[in-house]
N, C-alpha and C positions, 0 to 999 in steps of 0.2 A: 638259341643257338648253342654251338657247342661248347659245354662247358668241361675244358680240358682237366679241371679238377677232379674232376667226377669220373673219369676215364681210370681205368684200373690199369690196362695192358693194351697194347696196339700190336697188330699181327699183319704181319705182308703175306699173299699170296704171292710165292715166288713164281716166276715165268708170266707168260701171257692169260689171262681171263677174258672169254667173250662177253665184252661190257654192253651187248643186249640184253643180259638176264639184268632183271628187277629184283627188287628186295626179295621177294619169295626163293627167286634164281639162286642169290648171293647166299641169302642165309642157309638154303638147302647144300651148298658148295662148304660152308663154316662147318654145318651139323656132321655132314655127309663125308666129305673130303679129308678133312681137318680131325674130325672127333673133336670138336669143340660146340659150346653150347652158343649160340648167335645173340641169345636172350641175356648174356653177361656184360658187366659193364665194362666191355672192350670196344676198340676201334679193329673193324678188319677192313684193310686197303688191298684192293683189286688194281692192276692194270694193265692195258690193253696191248696187245700185239706189236704196236709201233711207237707203243713206250710214251704218249703222247697223251693220253687221259688217264683218270684215274677216278675210281668210286669208292667209297668210305660207306661201311654201314654202323651202324650206333643202335642200340636199342636203348631207349630211355623212357619211364615210367608206363606208359601206356600204345607206345607205337616205336615202328624205326624213321631213322634219318637215316636219308641217303643222300651224300653228297659229293658232287661230279665236279671234276675240273678236267679242263683242258688247255692246254698250251699252246698260245697262239703262235710261239716260234720254239724249236727246241725239243728235247726228250728227257726225260729221266732216262738218264746213262746208265747211274749205280742200281739199274734194279736188277734185286737177286734172280738167277734165271733158273734154277733148279725145280723144274715143272712139279706139280702136285705136289709141292710141300708149303709149309708156313714159315716164319720166323718171327719169334718176337723181338720187339726193339723199346725203345723209349719212346716218349713223347718228344723229346730233344732230337734225335736220330731222326724220327718221322718232319719234323720241320726243317729239317739240313737237308732231307731226300728231296722234299716240296720246293727248296731253293736250286735245286738241282747238283746240291754238295753230295759226296762219298758218306754212308753210314759211318764210315771210320774218320773223324777229323782230329789229324794227330798235332792240329795246332789249337784247339779248343781249350779252355777252360774248363778243367776238371769239375764237376759238380762240387759243391763244397755243404756237409749238414752241420754247420756250427750250432753249437745250441748254449755258448756262452760269449758275452761280448769283452772284451778285454779294456 
């Protein structure tokens, strides 16, 4: 399944994406619309117009993973709406977004990169 440690970057496709597209269609969007490499160790996240479904594209070793998420209730309210653009977010921000939260959590603890123990 998804090994988050192997993922270098997470990109959101802003605005709505036609989720009838499969792996090839989404990979073509990544390459042609965003000028990125769909074979990189990155997650590419797409959302539909109603903002209740997501597809996540990931290349791993010898093939693509295509993850699909459908909300039974609610919507991804915080989805960036600039159509035709993409933004880079952290894996942590993706988890927030998937939980229905804002990309900017002002009350969340900041990541600590400690190198020593007191």
